[in-house]
C-alpha positions as CSV (number, residue, x, y, z in Angstrom):
1,M,10.6,-25.5,-1.9
2,T,11.7,-25.7,1.8
3,I,11.6,-29.4,3.1
4,P,9.0,-29.5,6.0
5,N,11.0,-30.1,9.4
6,L,8.7,-31.6,12.0
7,L,9.1,-31.5,15.4
8,I,7.8,-34.7,17.1
9,L,6.9,-34.8,20.7
10,P,5.6,-38.2,22.2
11,F,4.4,-38.5,25.9
12,P,7.7,-40.0,27.5
13,V,6.6,-43.8,27.8
14,Q,7.2,-46.7,25.4
15,G,3.7,-47.1,24.0
16,H,3.6,-43.5,22.9
17,V,7.2,-43.2,21.7
18,N,7.1,-46.4,19.3
19,P,4.0,-45.2,17.1
20,M,5.2,-41.7,17.0
21,M,8.7,-43.0,15.7
22,N,6.9,-45.0,13.1
23,L,5.0,-42.0,11.9
24,S,8.3,-40.1,11.8
25,Q,9.7,-43.0,9.5
26,K,6.4,-42.5,7.1
27,M,7.1,-38.9,6.9
28,V,10.8,-39.2,6.0
29,E,9.6,-41.5,3.3
30,H,7.5,-38.6,2.2
31,G,10.5,-36.2,2.2
32,C,10.3,-34.7,5.5
33,K,13.0,-34.0,8.0
34,I,12.4,-35.0,11.7
35,T,13.6,-33.6,15.1
36,F,12.2,-36.2,17.5
37,V,12.2,-34.8,21.0
38,N,12.4,-37.5,23.9
39,S,12.9,-36.9,27.6
40,D,16.5,-37.3,28.7
41,F,15.4,-40.4,30.5
42,T,13.7,-41.9,27.4
43,Q,16.7,-40.8,25.2
44,K,19.1,-42.7,27.3
45,K,17.0,-45.8,27.1
46,V,16.3,-45.5,23.5
47,M,20.2,-45.1,22.7
48,S,21.5,-47.8,25.1
49,S,18.9,-50.3,23.4
50,V,20.6,-49.5,20.1
51,T,23.7,-51.4,19.4
52,K,25.3,-49.7,16.6
53,Q,24.9,-46.0,17.5
54,E,27.4,-44.8,15.1
55,S,25.1,-45.4,12.2
56,L,22.4,-43.3,14.1
57,E,24.5,-40.2,14.4
58,E,24.6,-40.1,10.5
59,S,20.9,-40.4,9.9
60,P,20.4,-36.9,8.1
61,T,16.4,-37.3,8.5
62,I,15.8,-38.2,12.0
63,K,17.5,-36.1,14.7
64,L,17.1,-37.4,18.2
65,V,17.2,-34.6,20.7
66,S,16.1,-34.4,24.3
67,I,14.8,-32.3,27.3
68,P,14.6,-33.2,30.8
69,D,11.1,-34.5,32.2
70,G,11.6,-33.1,35.7
71,L,12.0,-36.3,37.5
72,G,15.4,-37.5,39.1
73,P,17.1,-40.4,38.0
74,D,16.0,-42.8,40.4
75,D,12.3,-41.5,40.4
76,D,9.9,-44.1,39.5
77,R,8.4,-43.2,35.9
78,R,5.6,-45.9,36.2
79,D,4.0,-43.3,38.7
80,L,2.1,-41.5,35.9
81,G,0.4,-39.0,38.1
82,K,3.9,-38.0,39.2
83,L,5.2,-37.9,35.8
84,C,2.2,-35.8,34.4
85,D,3.1,-33.1,37.2
86,T,6.7,-32.7,36.4
87,V,6.2,-33.0,32.6
88,L,3.9,-29.8,32.8
89,S,6.1,-27.9,35.3
90,T,9.3,-28.6,33.5
91,M,8.9,-29.3,29.6
92,P,7.0,-26.4,28.0
93,S,9.9,-23.9,28.8
94,M,12.5,-26.6,27.8
95,L,11.1,-27.3,24.6
96,E,10.5,-23.4,24.0
97,K,14.3,-23.0,24.6
98,L,15.2,-26.0,22.6
99,I,13.2,-24.7,19.5
100,E,15.0,-21.2,20.0
101,D,18.4,-22.8,20.1
102,I,17.9,-24.8,17.0
103,H,16.8,-21.6,15.1
104,V,19.4,-19.4,16.7
105,N,22.4,-21.9,15.9
106,G,21.2,-22.0,12.1
107,G,19.6,-25.3,12.2
108,D,16.8,-26.2,9.9
109,K,13.7,-24.3,11.1
110,I,11.0,-26.2,12.6
111,T,8.1,-25.7,10.4
112,C,5.4,-27.8,12.4
113,I,5.1,-29.4,15.7
114,V,3.4,-33.0,15.8
115,A,2.6,-33.3,19.5
116,D,1.2,-36.2,21.3
117,V,-2.4,-35.4,22.5
118,T,-0.9,-36.0,25.9
119,M,1.7,-33.2,25.4
120,G,-1.1,-30.9,23.9
121,W,0.5,-27.8,25.8
122,A,3.5,-27.9,23.2
123,L,1.0,-26.4,20.7
124,Q,0.8,-23.3,22.9
125,V,4.6,-23.0,22.5
126,G,4.2,-23.4,18.8
127,R,1.8,-20.5,18.7
128,K,4.0,-18.3,20.8
129,L,6.7,-19.1,18.3
130,G,4.6,-18.9,15.3
131,I,4.9,-22.5,14.4
132,K,1.6,-24.4,13.3
133,G,0.6,-27.6,15.1
134,V,-1.1,-31.1,14.6
135,L,-1.9,-33.4,17.5
136,C,-1.3,-37.2,17.3
137,W,-3.4,-39.8,19.1
138,T,-1.6,-43.2,19.8
139,A,-4.6,-44.9,21.1
140,S,-7.9,-45.8,19.4
141,A,-10.1,-43.2,17.8
142,T,-13.0,-44.3,20.1
143,M,-10.7,-43.3,23.2
144,F,-9.9,-40.0,21.6
145,A,-13.8,-39.2,21.0
146,L,-14.1,-40.1,24.7
147,E,-11.7,-37.5,25.7
148,Y,-12.9,-35.1,23.0
149,N,-16.3,-35.2,24.9
150,I,-15.2,-34.9,28.5
151,P,-17.2,-31.5,28.8
152,K,-20.4,-33.3,27.6
153,L,-19.7,-36.3,29.9
154,I,-19.5,-33.9,32.7
155,Q,-22.6,-32.1,31.8
156,H,-24.5,-35.3,31.4
157,A,-23.3,-36.4,34.8
158,I,-21.4,-39.6,33.4
159,I,-18.3,-38.4,35.2
160,D,-17.7,-35.5,38.0
161,F,-15.2,-32.7,37.8
162,H,-12.5,-35.0,38.6
163,G,-13.2,-37.3,36.0
164,V,-14.6,-40.0,38.3
165,P,-17.6,-42.1,36.9
166,M,-20.8,-41.0,38.8
167,K,-22.3,-44.4,38.5
168,K,-21.6,-47.8,37.0
169,G,-23.4,-48.8,33.7
170,K,-23.7,-48.0,29.9
171,F,-23.5,-44.6,28.2
172,Q,-23.2,-43.2,24.7
173,I,-20.8,-40.6,23.4
174,S,-22.7,-40.0,20.4
175,P,-25.7,-41.6,18.9
176,S,-23.7,-42.9,16.0
177,M,-21.3,-44.6,18.4
178,P,-22.1,-48.0,20.2
179,S,-22.7,-47.5,23.8
180,M,-19.8,-48.2,26.2
181,D,-19.3,-49.3,29.7
182,T,-18.0,-46.8,32.4
183,E,-15.3,-49.4,32.8
184,A,-13.9,-48.0,29.4
185,I,-13.2,-44.4,30.9
186,W,-9.6,-45.2,30.9
187,W,-8.3,-42.5,33.2
188,S,-10.2,-44.1,35.9
189,N,-8.7,-47.5,35.4
190,I,-5.3,-47.0,37.1
191,H,-6.0,-48.5,40.4
192,N,-5.0,-45.4,42.4
193,P,-7.5,-42.5,43.0
194,T,-4.7,-39.8,43.7
195,T,-2.9,-40.8,40.2
196,E,-6.4,-40.7,38.3
197,K,-7.0,-37.4,39.5
198,K,-3.7,-36.1,38.5
199,I,-4.0,-37.7,35.1
200,F,-7.6,-36.4,34.6
201,N,-6.3,-33.0,35.4
202,Y,-3.3,-33.0,33.3
203,L,-5.5,-34.5,30.5
204,V,-8.0,-31.5,30.6
205,H,-5.1,-29.1,30.6
206,C,-3.7,-30.7,27.4
207,L,-7.3,-30.7,25.7
208,Q,-7.5,-27.1,26.2
209,N,-5.4,-26.8,23.1
210,L,-7.4,-28.7,20.7
211,N,-8.4,-25.6,19.0
212,L,-4.7,-25.0,18.0
213,A,-4.5,-28.1,16.0
214,K,-4.9,-28.4,12.3
215,W,-5.4,-32.2,12.4
216,F,-5.7,-35.0,14.7
217,I,-3.8,-37.7,13.5
218,C,-4.8,-41.1,14.7
219,N,-3.1,-44.7,14.8
220,T,-6.5,-46.4,13.3
221,T,-8.3,-46.9,10.1
222,Y,-11.8,-45.6,9.1
223,E,-12.6,-49.3,8.5
224,L,-11.7,-50.4,12.2
225,E,-13.7,-47.5,13.7
226,P,-16.0,-45.7,11.4
227,S,-18.5,-44.1,14.0
228,A,-15.7,-42.7,16.2
229,V,-13.6,-41.5,13.2
230,S,-16.7,-39.8,12.1
231,C,-17.8,-38.1,15.4
232,V,-14.4,-36.2,15.9
233,P,-14.0,-33.4,13.4
234,K,-10.4,-33.0,12.0
235,L,-9.5,-36.7,12.8
236,L,-7.2,-38.1,10.2
237,P,-6.7,-41.9,10.4
238,V,-3.3,-42.8,9.4
239,G,-3.0,-46.3,10.8
240,P,-1.8,-48.8,11.1
241,L,1.6,-47.1,11.9
242,L,3.8,-50.1,11.6
243,R,7.5,-50.2,11.8
244,S,9.1,-51.0,8.5
245,Y,11.6,-53.8,8.7
246,D,13.9,-52.6,6.0
247,N,17.1,-54.4,6.5
248,A,19.4,-51.8,5.1
249,N,18.5,-49.6,7.9
250,E,17.6,-51.9,10.6
251,I,19.2,-49.7,13.2
252,A,17.2,-46.7,12.4
253,R,14.2,-48.8,12.5
254,S,14.6,-49.7,16.1
255,L,14.9,-46.3,17.4
256,G,11.6,-46.2,19.4
257,Q,12.7,-49.1,21.7
258,F,13.6,-48.9,25.4
259,W,15.0,-52.2,25.5
260,E,17.2,-54.3,23.2
261,E,15.3,-56.6,21.0
262,D,16.4,-60.1,21.3
263,H,16.4,-61.4,17.7
264,S,17.5,-65.0,18.8
265,C,13.6,-65.4,19.1
266,I,13.2,-65.5,15.3
267,D,15.8,-68.4,14.9
268,W,13.7,-70.3,17.5
269,L,10.4,-69.4,15.7
270,N,11.9,-70.7,12.5
271,Q,12.3,-74.0,14.1
272,Q,8.6,-74.3,15.3
273,P,5.7,-75.9,13.4
274,H,3.6,-73.5,11.3
275,G,0.8,-72.0,13.4
276,S,1.8,-73.7,16.8
277,V,3.4,-70.9,18.9
278,L,1.5,-68.9,21.8
279,Y,3.0,-65.5,21.9
280,V,2.7,-63.9,25.2
281,A,3.7,-60.1,25.8
282,F,2.3,-57.5,28.2
283,G,3.8,-54.3,27.0
284,S,6.2,-52.1,28.8
285,L,4.3,-51.2,32.1
286,T,2.1,-54.2,33.2
287,L,3.3,-55.5,36.6
288,F,2.2,-58.7,38.1
289,D,2.6,-60.0,41.7
290,Q,4.4,-63.3,42.4
291,I,1.2,-65.2,42.9
292,Q,-0.2,-64.1,39.4
293,F,3.3,-64.6,37.8
294,N,3.5,-68.1,38.9
295,E,-0.3,-68.9,37.6
296,L,0.9,-67.5,34.2
297,A,3.9,-69.6,34.1
298,L,2.2,-72.9,35.1
299,G,-0.5,-71.9,32.6
300,L,1.8,-72.0,29.8
301,D,3.1,-75.4,31.1
302,L,-0.6,-76.6,31.3
303,T,-1.2,-75.6,27.5
304,N,1.4,-78.1,26.3
305,R,2.2,-75.7,23.5
306,P,5.4,-74.3,22.3
307,F,5.4,-70.5,23.6
308,L,7.4,-67.2,23.2
309,W,7.0,-65.2,26.4
310,V,8.4,-61.7,26.8
311,V,9.7,-61.1,30.4
312,R,11.0,-57.7,30.6
313,Q,14.2,-56.9,32.2
314,D,12.7,-54.9,35.1
315,N,10.6,-58.0,36.1
316,K,11.7,-58.9,39.9
317,M,9.5,-62.1,40.0
318,S,11.2,-65.6,40.2
319,Y,9.8,-68.7,38.4
320,P,7.9,-71.3,40.3
321,P,10.0,-74.3,41.4
322,E,7.6,-76.6,39.4
323,F,7.6,-74.5,36.2
324,L,9.2,-76.6,33.6
325,G,9.0,-74.2,30.6
326,S,10.6,-76.7,28.4
327,K,8.3,-76.1,25.2
328,G,9.1,-72.3,25.4
329,K,11.5,-69.6,24.9
330,I,11.5,-66.6,27.4
331,V,13.1,-63.3,26.2
332,G,13.5,-59.9,27.7
333,W,12.1,-57.9,24.6
334,T,11.2,-58.8,20.9
335,P,11.2,-57.1,17.6
336,Q,7.2,-57.7,18.0
337,L,6.0,-56.8,14.4
338,K,8.3,-59.4,13.0
339,V,7.3,-62.1,15.5
340,L,3.7,-61.5,15.0
341,N,4.4,-61.6,11.2
342,H,5.9,-65.2,11.6
343,P,4.2,-68.1,10.3
344,S,4.8,-70.2,13.5
345,I,2.7,-67.7,15.7
346,A,-0.8,-68.9,16.2
347,Y,-2.3,-66.9,19.1
348,F,-1.5,-63.7,21.1
349,V,-1.8,-63.5,24.9
350,S,-1.8,-59.6,25.1
351,H,-2.5,-56.8,27.7
352,C,-4.5,-55.1,24.9
353,G,-2.5,-52.0,24.4
354,W,-3.5,-50.3,21.4
355,N,0.0,-50.7,19.5
356,S,-0.1,-54.5,20.3
357,I,-3.9,-54.6,19.1
358,I,-2.8,-52.9,15.9
359,E,0.1,-55.0,15.3
360,G,-1.9,-58.3,16.1
361,L,-4.8,-57.3,13.7
362,S,-2.2,-56.2,10.8
363,N,-1.1,-59.9,11.1
364,G,-4.3,-61.6,11.4
365,V,-3.4,-63.2,15.0
366,P,-6.2,-64.0,17.1
367,F,-6.2,-62.7,20.7
368,L,-6.3,-63.9,24.3
369,C,-6.9,-60.6,26.1
370,W,-5.6,-59.7,29.7
371,P,-5.9,-56.2,30.3
372,Y,-4.0,-54.4,33.0
373,F,-5.1,-50.7,33.2
374,T,-6.1,-47.6,31.3
375,D,-7.7,-48.0,27.7
376,Q,-6.9,-51.8,27.9
377,F,-10.3,-52.9,29.3
378,Y,-12.1,-51.1,26.5
379,N,-9.8,-52.6,24.1
380,R,-10.6,-56.1,25.2
381,S,-14.3,-55.6,24.7
382,Y,-13.7,-53.9,21.3
383,I,-11.7,-57.2,20.4
384,C,-13.9,-59.7,21.9
385,D,-17.4,-58.2,21.5
386,E,-17.3,-55.9,18.4
387,L,-14.5,-57.4,16.2
388,K,-14.9,-61.0,17.5
389,V,-11.1,-61.9,17.0
390,G,-10.4,-62.9,20.6
391,L,-11.4,-64.2,23.9
392,G,-11.1,-62.5,27.4
393,L,-9.2,-64.2,30.3
394,N,-11.3,-63.7,33.4
395,K,-10.2,-63.4,37.1
396,D,-11.5,-66.0,39.6
397,E,-12.8,-65.0,43.1
398,K,-9.4,-64.3,44.4
399,G,-8.8,-61.8,41.5
400,L,-6.5,-64.1,39.7
401,V,-6.3,-65.5,36.1
402,S,-5.8,-69.1,36.9
403,R,-3.8,-71.6,34.9
404,W,-6.9,-73.5,34.2
405,E,-8.4,-70.3,32.8
406,I,-5.7,-69.8,30.5
407,K,-5.9,-73.6,29.2
408,K,-9.7,-73.5,28.9
409,K,-9.6,-70.2,26.9
410,L,-6.9,-71.2,24.6
411,D,-8.8,-74.6,24.0
412,Q,-11.7,-72.5,23.1
413,L,-9.8,-70.3,21.0
414,I,-8.3,-73.1,19.1
415,S,-11.5,-74.6,18.4
416,D,-13.1,-71.6,17.0
417,E,-12.7,-71.6,13.4
418,Q,-14.6,-68.4,12.9
419,I,-12.4,-66.4,15.2
420,R,-9.4,-67.4,12.9
421,A,-11.4,-66.6,9.8
422,R,-12.5,-63.2,11.0
423,S,-8.8,-62.4,11.9
424,L,-7.5,-63.0,8.6
425,Q,-10.3,-61.0,6.8
426,L,-9.7,-58.1,9.2
427,K,-6.0,-58.3,8.4
428,E,-6.6,-57.7,4.7
429,T,-9.1,-54.8,5.4
430,V,-6.5,-53.2,7.7
431,L,-3.4,-53.5,5.5
432,N,-5.4,-52.2,2.4
433,S,-5.7,-48.9,4.0
434,I,-2.1,-48.3,4.1
435,A,-1.7,-49.5,0.6
436,E,-1.6,-47.2,-2.3
437,G,-5.0,-45.5,-2.8
438,G,-6.0,-46.8,0.7
439,G,-7.6,-44.5,3.0
440,S,-4.8,-43.8,5.6
441,S,-2.4,-43.8,2.7
442,E,-4.4,-40.8,1.1
443,N,-4.7,-39.2,4.5
444,I,-0.9,-39.2,5.0
445,S,-0.7,-37.5,1.5
446,T,-3.2,-35.0,2.6
447,F,-1.0,-34.3,5.7
448,F,2.2,-33.9,3.7
449,N,0.6,-31.6,1.2
450,W,-0.8,-29.3,3.9
451,L,2.6,-29.3,5.4
452,K,4.3,-28.4,2.0
453,S,1.7,-25.7,1.6
């Protein structure tokens, strides 16, 4: 029997590479080989964040390869509109050449392409080369249902042909799903109309390949989003896709990271009282201006609690002179799942990216929600209003989340025993789905059996 050799292709940003690397690790555990395709730029970041690269080269099961994304080394890859343009004009032909080279040079033949939904064009490449395909959605099933129904949203005049909401208010994707605010239409939440149009057009292009996919794999569980999972055919919830901290292979496990993880924060957490620390992390793309950065710093002082704050290496802000920070630890990047799993962590101040939400829920940690863009606004309302395991931080009349708001909401969160209880209950539900016999675990087996056939 041939061992399935999957070509895994994430959209080249941290929040997509991570869960697809976790999926790769899961498939390796089931006996698959993986050819993981980064962009050249991403590959460089991933390799420089891993300290012991020698041990990587020897990994027989996950092979890291890369192709250009079409941007120059100094281009700003946070300009997602520009990135979408060059990905589409450059990567399809490069991917085709890569696969042909693998096959010509006697490498293991690629048996299936698992492409990020936002790299859906890859299934066209697969069809041309006679390789079957699957799409992987790295955000919530609800956001996938939203995209899946773009034609319907246009038809019902909820959005126009450029993806722009026609009017503010509530709408429903399907009668079985809760109604949603137009604020949840993630591609119109990027604070730049030109970029939003580019992303929407790119998205529509990728979605034209839905019919080529056997499955839509999604980083969620049926229990978390039953109505969304049920309203999209072929959707296979396999979440939570969590990184496994198997110490024997710690290096291979950090393969999806763009920045080197600072493990000194774990030693620091070991010295903090149980359930005392506020964990503050805003993902890989959030940017604050200096005024907002100051308010956050002074807000952390004001809470008078120990805090672990992730301030990325690309942050250009300076700390306000009156910031003490004496109760906290500031690091550039963390092994986040390990942090959230630590007994001293009490609450999570988060940008509400889906990976962070999945990791927070899997560890029973209540949220203070501070969304930045795209699907994060929907995720906030999902956490606060549907799951009721967190509180939202609100902006004042100047558009700032003030230090007083941070302190007020944290005090509220601390005094709400119900939120804590619901978080722990949800943790059990979510983790049961990946335990033996759980829904997500069964779905992974279904997928693997299909690959073997």
